[in-house]
C-alpha positions as CSV (number, residue, x, y, z in Angstrom):
1,M,-78.0,-36.5,34.8
2,N,-75.7,-37.3,37.7
3,I,-72.5,-38.5,36.2
4,E,-71.0,-39.6,39.5
5,F,-74.1,-41.6,40.3
6,N,-74.1,-43.3,36.9
7,K,-70.4,-44.1,37.2
8,N,-70.9,-45.7,40.6
9,E,-73.9,-47.6,39.3
10,D,-71.9,-49.1,36.4
11,I,-69.0,-50.1,38.6
12,N,-71.2,-51.6,41.4
13,K,-73.3,-53.6,38.9
14,Q,-70.1,-54.9,37.4
15,L,-69.0,-56.0,40.9
16,V,-72.3,-57.8,41.4
17,Y,-71.9,-59.5,38.0
18,E,-68.4,-60.7,39.1
19,L,-70.0,-62.0,42.3
20,R,-72.6,-64.0,40.5
21,T,-70.0,-65.4,38.0
22,K,-67.8,-66.5,40.9
23,L,-70.8,-68.1,42.7
24,K,-71.7,-70.0,39.5
25,K,-68.3,-71.6,39.4
26,I,-68.5,-72.5,43.1
27,Y,-71.9,-74.1,42.6
28,Q,-70.3,-76.5,40.2
29,G,-68.5,-78.1,43.2
30,G,-65.9,-80.7,42.1
31,G,-66.8,-80.3,38.4
32,E,-68.8,-82.1,35.8
33,K,-66.7,-85.3,35.8
34,N,-67.2,-85.9,39.5
35,A,-70.8,-84.9,39.4
36,A,-71.4,-87.5,36.7
37,K,-69.9,-90.2,39.0
38,Q,-72.4,-89.3,41.7
39,K,-75.3,-89.4,39.2
40,E,-74.2,-92.9,38.0
41,K,-74.9,-94.1,41.5
42,G,-78.4,-92.7,41.4
43,K,-77.6,-89.9,43.8
44,L,-78.7,-86.3,43.8
45,L,-75.9,-83.7,44.1
46,A,-75.7,-81.7,47.4
47,R,-77.4,-78.6,46.0
48,E,-80.0,-80.7,44.2
49,R,-80.8,-82.4,47.6
50,I,-81.3,-79.0,49.2
51,A,-83.4,-77.7,46.4
52,Y,-85.6,-80.8,46.6
53,L,-85.9,-80.6,50.4
54,I,-86.8,-76.9,50.9
55,D,-90.3,-75.6,50.3
56,K,-91.1,-74.6,46.7
57,D,-90.4,-70.9,45.9
58,S,-89.0,-70.3,49.4
59,D,-85.7,-68.5,50.2
60,F,-82.5,-70.2,51.0
61,L,-79.8,-68.1,52.7
62,E,-76.5,-69.7,52.1
63,V,-73.7,-69.5,54.7
64,G,-70.1,-69.7,53.6
65,A,-70.4,-70.2,49.9
66,F,-66.9,-68.7,49.4
67,T,-65.3,-70.7,52.3
68,A,-61.8,-72.0,51.3
69,D,-62.0,-70.0,48.0
70,G,-58.5,-69.7,46.7
71,M,-57.1,-72.1,49.4
72,Y,-55.7,-75.6,49.2
73,A,-54.3,-75.1,45.7
74,E,-51.8,-77.9,46.2
75,Q,-54.6,-80.3,47.0
76,G,-56.6,-79.3,43.9
77,G,-58.8,-76.8,45.7
78,C,-61.9,-77.3,47.9
79,P,-64.9,-75.3,46.6
80,A,-67.2,-74.1,49.4
81,A,-65.0,-76.3,51.7
82,G,-66.8,-79.4,50.3
83,V,-70.1,-78.7,52.2
84,V,-73.2,-76.6,51.5
85,C,-74.8,-74.8,54.5
86,G,-77.6,-72.4,54.9
87,I,-81.0,-71.4,56.4
88,G,-84.0,-72.8,54.5
89,Y,-87.6,-73.5,55.0
90,V,-88.8,-77.2,55.3
91,S,-92.5,-77.8,55.8
92,G,-92.8,-74.1,56.7
93,R,-90.2,-74.3,59.4
94,Q,-86.8,-72.5,59.3
95,C,-83.9,-74.9,59.6
96,M,-80.1,-75.0,59.2
97,I,-79.3,-77.4,56.4
98,V,-75.8,-79.0,56.1
99,A,-75.1,-81.1,53.0
100,N,-71.7,-82.7,52.2
101,D,-70.7,-82.2,48.6
102,A,-69.3,-85.6,47.5
103,T,-68.0,-84.1,44.2
104,V,-65.3,-82.4,46.2
105,K,-62.7,-84.9,47.4
106,A,-65.5,-87.4,48.2
107,G,-66.9,-84.9,50.7
108,A,-63.7,-85.2,52.8
109,W,-63.2,-82.7,55.7
110,F,-60.5,-80.1,55.2
111,P,-59.6,-77.6,58.1
112,M,-62.0,-75.0,56.6
113,T,-64.7,-77.7,56.3
114,A,-64.6,-78.0,60.1
115,K,-64.7,-74.3,60.6
116,K,-67.7,-74.0,58.3
117,N,-69.7,-76.8,59.9
118,L,-69.0,-75.4,63.3
119,R,-70.3,-72.0,62.1
120,A,-73.5,-73.6,60.8
121,Q,-74.0,-75.3,64.2
122,E,-73.2,-72.0,66.0
123,I,-76.0,-70.3,64.0
124,A,-78.4,-73.2,64.8
125,M,-77.6,-73.1,68.5
126,E,-77.9,-69.3,68.9
127,N,-81.2,-69.3,67.2
128,R,-82.5,-72.7,68.3
129,L,-83.0,-73.8,64.6
130,P,-83.6,-77.4,63.8
131,V,-80.6,-78.9,62.0
132,I,-80.8,-81.3,59.0
133,Y,-77.6,-83.0,58.0
134,L,-77.4,-84.6,54.6
135,V,-74.3,-86.8,55.1
136,D,-72.1,-88.0,52.2
137,S,-68.5,-87.8,53.3
138,A,-65.3,-89.9,53.3
139,G,-64.3,-88.3,56.6
140,V,-61.1,-86.4,57.5
141,Y,-58.8,-85.5,54.6
142,L,-55.9,-87.6,55.9
143,P,-53.0,-85.6,54.4
144,M,-54.1,-82.7,56.6
145,Q,-55.2,-84.6,59.6
146,D,-53.0,-82.7,62.0
147,E,-54.9,-79.5,61.1
148,I,-58.3,-80.9,61.7
149,F,-58.3,-83.7,64.2
150,P,-57.6,-82.9,67.8
151,D,-58.1,-79.3,68.7
152,K,-61.1,-77.5,70.2
153,E,-62.2,-76.0,67.0
154,H,-61.5,-79.1,64.9
155,F,-63.6,-82.1,63.7
156,G,-64.5,-83.5,67.1
157,R,-66.2,-80.3,68.2
158,M,-69.0,-81.2,65.8
159,F,-70.1,-84.2,67.9
160,R,-69.7,-82.3,71.1
161,N,-72.2,-79.8,69.6
162,N,-74.5,-82.7,68.6
163,A,-74.7,-83.7,72.2
164,I,-75.1,-80.1,73.5
165,M,-77.9,-79.4,71.0
166,S,-79.7,-82.6,71.9
167,S,-79.6,-81.7,75.6
168,E,-81.0,-78.3,74.8
169,G,-83.9,-79.7,72.8
170,I,-82.7,-78.5,69.4
171,V,-84.0,-81.0,66.8
172,Q,-81.4,-82.7,64.7
173,I,-82.2,-85.1,61.8
174,S,-79.6,-86.9,59.7
175,A,-79.8,-88.6,56.4
176,I,-77.0,-90.9,55.4
177,M,-77.0,-90.5,51.6
178,G,-73.5,-91.8,50.9
179,A,-70.3,-92.6,52.8
180,C,-70.2,-91.9,56.5
181,V,-66.9,-93.1,57.8
182,A,-64.9,-93.3,61.1
183,G,-65.4,-90.4,63.5
184,G,-67.9,-88.9,61.0
185,A,-70.2,-91.8,61.8
186,Y,-71.0,-90.3,65.1
187,L,-72.6,-87.2,63.6
188,P,-75.8,-88.9,62.2
189,I,-76.1,-91.3,65.1
190,M,-75.8,-88.5,67.7
191,S,-78.7,-86.8,65.9
192,D,-82.3,-87.4,67.2
193,E,-83.1,-89.5,64.2
194,A,-81.0,-91.1,61.4
195,M,-82.2,-92.4,58.1
196,I,-80.2,-94.1,55.4
197,V,-80.6,-94.6,51.6
198,D,-80.4,-98.2,50.5
199,K,-77.4,-99.3,48.4
200,T,-75.7,-95.8,48.4
201,G,-75.7,-95.0,52.1
202,S,-73.2,-96.7,54.5
203,V,-72.0,-96.0,57.9
204,F,-69.1,-97.6,59.9
205,L,-66.2,-96.8,62.1
206,A,-63.8,-98.6,59.8
207,G,-64.3,-99.5,56.1
208,S,-63.6,-103.0,54.6
209,Y,-60.0,-102.3,53.8
210,L,-59.2,-101.1,57.3
211,V,-61.0,-104.0,58.8
212,K,-59.0,-106.4,56.7
213,S,-55.8,-104.7,57.7
214,A,-56.7,-104.4,61.4
215,I,-58.3,-107.8,62.2
216,G,-58.0,-109.8,59.0
217,E,-61.7,-110.1,58.4
218,D,-63.0,-110.2,54.8
219,V,-66.2,-108.2,54.5
220,D,-67.8,-105.9,51.9
221,N,-68.9,-102.4,52.8
222,E,-72.6,-103.1,52.3
223,T,-72.6,-106.1,54.7
224,L,-70.4,-104.1,57.1
225,G,-72.5,-101.0,57.3
226,G,-75.2,-100.7,54.6
227,A,-78.8,-99.8,55.1
228,T,-80.1,-103.4,55.7
229,T,-77.4,-104.0,58.3
230,H,-78.1,-100.9,60.3
231,C,-81.9,-100.9,60.0
232,E,-82.5,-104.6,60.5
233,I,-79.5,-106.0,62.4
234,S,-77.6,-103.3,64.5
235,G,-80.6,-100.9,64.9
236,V,-78.2,-98.0,64.4
237,T,-80.4,-96.2,61.9
238,D,-84.1,-95.5,62.2
239,Y,-85.5,-95.4,58.6
240,K,-84.5,-97.1,55.3
241,H,-85.4,-95.4,52.0
242,P,-84.9,-96.6,48.4
243,N,-83.5,-93.4,47.0
244,D,-82.6,-89.8,47.8
245,Q,-86.0,-88.4,47.0
246,A,-87.9,-90.8,49.3
247,C,-85.4,-90.0,52.1
248,L,-85.9,-86.2,51.7
249,D,-89.7,-86.7,51.5
250,S,-89.5,-88.4,54.9
251,I,-87.6,-85.5,56.4
252,R,-90.2,-83.1,55.1
253,N,-92.9,-85.2,56.7
254,I,-91.2,-85.4,60.1
255,M,-90.5,-81.6,60.0
256,S,-94.2,-81.0,59.3
257,M,-95.1,-82.5,62.7
258,L,-92.7,-80.4,64.9
259,G,-94.2,-78.4,67.7
260,A,-94.1,-74.6,67.3
261,P,-90.9,-72.9,68.5
262,E,-90.9,-70.5,71.4
263,N,-91.1,-66.8,70.5
264,A,-88.6,-64.2,71.5
265,G,-91.2,-61.4,71.0
266,F,-89.4,-59.2,68.5
267,D,-91.9,-56.8,67.0
268,R,-93.1,-57.2,63.5
269,I,-95.8,-55.5,61.5
270,K,-96.9,-55.8,57.8
271,P,-93.8,-55.3,55.7
272,A,-93.5,-52.4,53.3
273,K,-91.0,-51.6,50.6
274,P,-88.7,-48.5,51.0
275,K,-90.1,-45.4,49.3
276,D,-86.7,-44.6,47.9
277,K,-85.8,-47.1,45.1
278,E,-83.6,-50.0,46.4
279,E,-81.9,-50.2,43.0
280,Q,-80.4,-46.8,43.6
281,L,-78.0,-48.4,46.1
282,Y,-75.7,-49.2,43.2
283,G,-75.2,-45.5,42.4
284,I,-74.5,-44.4,46.0
285,I,-71.4,-46.3,47.1
286,P,-68.4,-44.7,45.3
287,E,-65.7,-46.8,43.7
288,N,-62.9,-45.0,45.6
289,R,-63.2,-46.1,49.3
290,D,-61.9,-42.7,50.4
291,K,-64.8,-40.7,48.8
292,Q,-67.6,-39.3,50.8
293,Y,-71.3,-40.2,50.6
294,E,-74.4,-39.7,52.8
295,I,-75.2,-42.8,54.8
296,M,-78.9,-41.8,55.1
297,D,-79.1,-42.4,51.3
298,I,-78.3,-46.1,52.1
299,I,-80.6,-46.3,55.2
300,N,-83.6,-44.8,53.3
301,R,-83.3,-47.6,50.7
302,L,-83.2,-50.4,53.4
303,V,-85.9,-49.4,55.8
304,D,-89.6,-49.9,55.3
305,G,-91.3,-46.8,53.8
306,S,-87.9,-45.0,54.1
307,D,-89.1,-44.2,57.6
308,F,-86.3,-43.7,60.1
309,E,-86.5,-42.3,63.6
310,E,-83.0,-40.8,64.1
311,Y,-81.5,-40.8,67.6
312,K,-79.4,-37.7,68.8
313,Q,-79.4,-36.4,65.2
314,G,-77.2,-33.3,65.9
315,Y,-74.7,-35.1,68.3
316,G,-71.9,-37.5,67.5
317,Q,-72.7,-37.2,63.8
318,S,-70.0,-39.5,62.5
319,I,-72.2,-42.4,63.5
320,V,-75.9,-42.4,62.7
321,C,-78.2,-44.3,65.0
322,G,-82.0,-44.7,64.9
323,L,-85.1,-46.9,64.8
324,G,-86.8,-48.3,61.7
325,R,-88.3,-51.4,60.2
326,I,-86.8,-53.9,57.8
327,D,-89.4,-56.3,56.2
328,G,-91.7,-55.4,59.0
329,W,-89.2,-56.2,61.8
330,A,-88.4,-53.4,64.2
331,V,-84.6,-52.7,64.2
332,G,-82.1,-50.4,65.7
333,I,-79.5,-49.2,63.2
334,V,-76.0,-48.2,63.9
335,A,-74.2,-46.9,60.8
336,N,-71.0,-45.0,60.0
337,Q,-71.6,-41.6,58.4
338,R,-69.2,-41.3,55.4
339,K,-69.4,-37.5,54.8
340,V,-67.4,-34.9,56.6
341,V,-69.5,-33.3,59.3
342,K,-69.1,-30.3,61.6
343,S,-69.8,-30.6,65.3
344,K,-71.6,-27.9,67.2
345,K,-68.3,-27.2,68.9
346,G,-66.9,-26.3,65.5
347,E,-64.8,-29.4,65.0
348,M,-64.6,-30.9,61.5
349,Q,-65.0,-34.7,61.7
350,F,-63.9,-37.1,58.9
351,G,-66.4,-39.5,57.5
352,G,-66.0,-43.1,58.6
353,V,-64.1,-42.2,61.7
354,I,-65.4,-42.8,65.2
355,Y,-65.0,-39.8,67.6
356,S,-65.6,-39.7,71.3
357,D,-69.1,-38.1,70.9
358,S,-70.2,-40.6,68.3
359,A,-68.9,-43.6,70.4
360,D,-70.8,-42.1,73.4
361,K,-74.0,-41.8,71.4
362,A,-73.8,-45.3,69.9
363,S,-73.1,-46.9,73.3
364,R,-76.2,-45.3,74.7
365,F,-78.3,-46.2,71.7
366,I,-77.2,-49.9,71.9
367,M,-78.1,-50.0,75.6
368,N,-81.5,-48.5,74.8
369,C,-82.2,-51.2,72.1
370,N,-81.3,-53.9,74.7
371,Q,-83.7,-52.2,77.1
372,K,-86.5,-52.2,74.5
373,K,-85.7,-55.7,73.1
374,I,-85.0,-54.4,69.6
375,P,-82.5,-56.3,67.3
376,L,-79.5,-54.3,66.2
377,V,-78.3,-53.8,62.6
378,F,-74.7,-52.5,62.1
379,L,-73.8,-50.9,58.7
380,Q,-70.0,-50.9,58.6
381,D,-68.0,-48.4,56.6
382,V,-65.4,-47.5,59.2
383,T,-61.8,-46.5,59.1
384,G,-61.2,-46.7,62.8
385,F,-61.2,-44.4,65.9
386,M,-59.8,-40.8,65.7
387,V,-56.2,-40.5,66.7
388,G,-54.0,-37.6,67.8
389,S,-53.4,-35.6,70.9
390,R,-56.7,-33.9,70.9
391,S,-58.6,-37.2,70.8
392,E,-56.3,-38.9,73.3
393,H,-56.7,-35.9,75.7
394,G,-60.5,-36.1,75.2
395,G,-60.5,-39.8,76.3
396,I,-61.1,-41.5,72.9
397,I,-59.9,-44.8,74.4
398,K,-62.4,-44.9,77.2
399,D,-65.3,-43.8,74.9
400,G,-64.3,-46.4,72.4
401,A,-64.0,-49.0,75.1
402,K,-67.5,-48.1,76.3
403,M,-68.9,-48.8,72.8
404,V,-67.0,-52.1,72.5
405,N,-68.4,-53.0,75.9
406,A,-72.0,-52.3,74.9
407,V,-71.6,-54.3,71.7
408,A,-69.9,-57.2,73.4
409,N,-72.5,-57.5,76.2
410,S,-75.6,-56.9,74.0
411,V,-78.2,-59.6,74.5
412,V,-80.5,-58.7,71.6
413,P,-79.5,-60.3,68.3
414,K,-77.0,-58.4,66.2
415,F,-76.6,-58.4,62.4
416,T,-73.7,-56.8,60.6
417,I,-73.5,-55.7,56.9
418,V,-70.0,-54.6,55.8
419,I,-70.8,-52.1,53.0
420,G,-67.4,-50.5,52.7
421,N,-64.3,-50.2,54.9
422,S,-63.9,-52.3,58.0
423,Y,-60.6,-51.3,59.5
424,G,-58.9,-51.8,62.9
425,A,-60.8,-51.3,66.1
426,G,-63.7,-49.9,64.1
427,N,-64.4,-53.4,63.0
428,Y,-64.8,-54.4,66.7
429,A,-66.9,-51.5,67.8
430,M,-69.2,-51.9,64.8
431,C,-69.8,-55.6,65.6
432,G,-67.3,-57.5,63.5
433,K,-67.1,-61.3,63.6
434,A,-65.4,-61.4,67.0
435,Y,-68.5,-59.8,68.6
436,D,-70.9,-62.6,67.8
437,P,-73.3,-61.1,65.2
438,R,-76.0,-63.7,64.4
439,L,-75.1,-63.1,60.8
440,I,-72.4,-61.0,59.1
441,Y,-72.5,-60.4,55.3
442,A,-70.4,-58.1,53.1
443,W,-71.2,-56.2,49.9
444,P,-68.8,-56.6,47.0
445,T,-67.5,-53.1,47.9
446,A,-66.2,-54.2,51.4
447,K,-62.6,-53.9,52.5
448,I,-61.6,-55.7,55.7
449,A,-58.2,-55.2,57.3
450,V,-56.3,-53.8,60.3
451,M,-55.8,-50.5,58.4
452,G,-56.1,-49.0,54.9
453,G,-53.8,-50.3,52.2
454,A,-51.9,-47.1,51.6
455,Q,-51.1,-46.6,55.3
456,A,-50.2,-50.2,55.8
457,A,-48.0,-50.5,52.7
458,K,-46.0,-47.4,53.7
459,T,-45.5,-48.8,57.3
460,L,-44.4,-52.2,56.0
461,L,-42.1,-50.5,53.5
462,Q,-40.3,-48.6,56.3
463,I,-39.8,-51.8,58.2
464,Q,-38.5,-53.6,55.2
465,E,-36.2,-50.8,54.2
466,A,-34.8,-50.6,57.7
467,S,-34.0,-54.3,57.6
468,L,-32.2,-54.0,54.3
469,K,-30.2,-51.0,55.3
470,A,-29.1,-52.7,58.4
471,K,-27.6,-55.4,56.1
472,G,-25.7,-52.7,54.2
473,E,-28.0,-52.6,51.1
474,V,-28.6,-49.4,49.2
475,I,-32.2,-48.7,48.3
476,T,-32.6,-46.8,45.1
477,P,-35.8,-44.8,44.3
478,E,-36.6,-47.4,41.6
479,K,-36.1,-50.2,44.1
480,E,-38.2,-48.4,46.7
481,A,-41.1,-48.0,44.2
482,E,-40.9,-51.6,43.2
483,M,-41.0,-52.7,46.8
484,L,-43.9,-50.4,47.6
485,K,-46.0,-51.8,44.7
486,E,-45.2,-55.4,45.7
487,I,-46.3,-54.8,49.3
488,T,-49.4,-52.8,48.3
489,D,-50.6,-55.4,45.8
490,K,-50.2,-58.2,48.4
491,Y,-51.9,-56.2,51.1
492,D,-54.8,-55.1,48.9
493,S,-55.4,-58.7,47.8
494,Q,-55.9,-59.6,51.5
495,T,-58.4,-56.9,52.1
496,T,-61.0,-58.0,49.5
497,P,-64.4,-59.4,50.7
498,Y,-63.5,-62.6,48.9
499,Y,-60.4,-63.1,51.0
500,A,-62.5,-62.5,54.2
501,A,-65.3,-64.8,53.0
502,S,-62.9,-67.6,52.2
503,R,-61.8,-67.6,55.8
504,L,-65.3,-67.1,57.2
505,W,-64.6,-63.7,58.6
506,V,-68.0,-63.0,57.0
507,D,-70.7,-65.4,56.3
508,G,-70.9,-64.5,52.7
509,I,-70.9,-61.8,50.0
510,I,-74.3,-60.5,48.8
511,D,-75.8,-58.2,46.2
512,P,-76.8,-55.1,48.1
513,L,-80.4,-55.7,47.0
514,E,-80.4,-58.9,49.1
515,T,-79.6,-57.0,52.3
516,R,-83.2,-56.7,53.5
517,K,-83.8,-60.4,52.9
518,V,-80.7,-61.4,54.9
519,I,-81.6,-59.2,57.9
520,S,-85.3,-60.3,57.8
521,M,-84.5,-64.1,57.7
522,G,-81.9,-63.5,60.4
523,I,-84.4,-61.9,62.8
524,E,-87.0,-64.5,62.0
525,A,-84.4,-67.1,63.0
526,A,-83.5,-65.2,66.1
527,N,-87.1,-64.8,67.1
528,Q,-87.2,-68.6,67.8
529,S,-84.7,-68.1,70.6
530,P,-86.0,-66.2,73.6
531,I,-83.6,-63.9,75.4
532,T,-82.7,-65.5,78.8
533,K,-79.6,-63.5,79.7
534,K,-79.9,-60.2,81.6
535,F,-78.2,-57.2,79.9
536,S,-75.3,-55.9,81.9
537,V,-72.3,-53.9,80.7
538,G,-70.3,-54.4,83.9
539,I,-67.7,-51.8,84.7
540,I,-67.4,-48.9,82.2
541,Q,-65.6,-45.6,82.3
542,T,-68.1,-42.8,81.9
């Protein structure tokens, strides 16, 4: 019996249980009372619409379930930012689905709603996925209009993207299944096709109250912008349906007639399960983020047949690189080694730290994968680059810059899984959110910050103490301990995967056993977008 393994297993299964519990709460949206109001109107809820739309027994990869989690407390919260997004299969075709949740503030747009919608469009544009919008929104949340209306990454960017996608031949279908007001009215009408549900769907630039206030006209919302008006008088919408189900059936029918997508040519063979049991992943990751473990124990439980062709095995050992397959897809894996290793020069290297030799190796491997047109998978458990005079004299900055350069200029699709630490420049070199991974998900064991909690807290404490002493205050040992605890607790709360997911630094948090599915669906999506850009790293210091 391996006591350490069993302890890790218990802790990580508890973390997954907590994850599922949090997700169940988020799936309730605005709560039972608000859900009942939608039902009384004969409407399906956002998640019910998606479940009805996608192919039976098919996978749905949600993006941004934890967006805005713990935010907007003064406004009563905004679960999932009031919109459900994800990649699903409709009539056998992968699509990006975006569904407003009218149980959350009538589907109004908060600042994070805009960020989430734009992320969904970004994924669709990168992978040339058809987009299905299930519209049911009251528009901008007016009390926060200054944070969502005019800037480049705000509300209006959605409609700009509608236009760009249309010009690039990316299919967009919209269903107006509830309110669709003001600027938001442009979204469905800038799609290729727009359908509307009779009696519950409405679309107008200004509702009846605003019309009365602005020009003095008395008109009800149905006459102003209901299904009959827009399908038979204005010609704004293309199809009228009696209920949600008929509308969704129509979308499925249209999707069944789409021409086949282009193929990027990523290699896939018949999938195989890993030989090493995937369930053992729970027992490998230690509770203490400073503890060592062997990264190959993770890789062997992710790749098909536990078969991995390791690149430069004896060199730059703090990063493991190599080729394998995940659900049949050929992938190049770049992973942080978390155990202490000894280089052939006799140097002891800490696990999770990037050294010059490992950065050099990883850079070359990333360039090779671009040459071979093999998608890249990054497994992050990194504390940063090695510091100190020895590393600086050895050129750690130029070697690190070389790796960052290779990641930034990579043209093959990149997928990032944060399995443990994701600190400082290590986050960048290992393809953090700023480096355009097609998808980036975290395990419940992830920690994302500029540096570890202990180091950061002590640094912040020194700054705070210096400020207080400058004012003539005396810091007792008890006061110092109290300040350190307060700083540490606050900092640690900001390093959790939930904090990161609420701000869309990652696309979501997953059970480790879902990792293969996420990567496989991501590569399947990427395979619909041929690579047109030439790989070039520009000027690098060698």
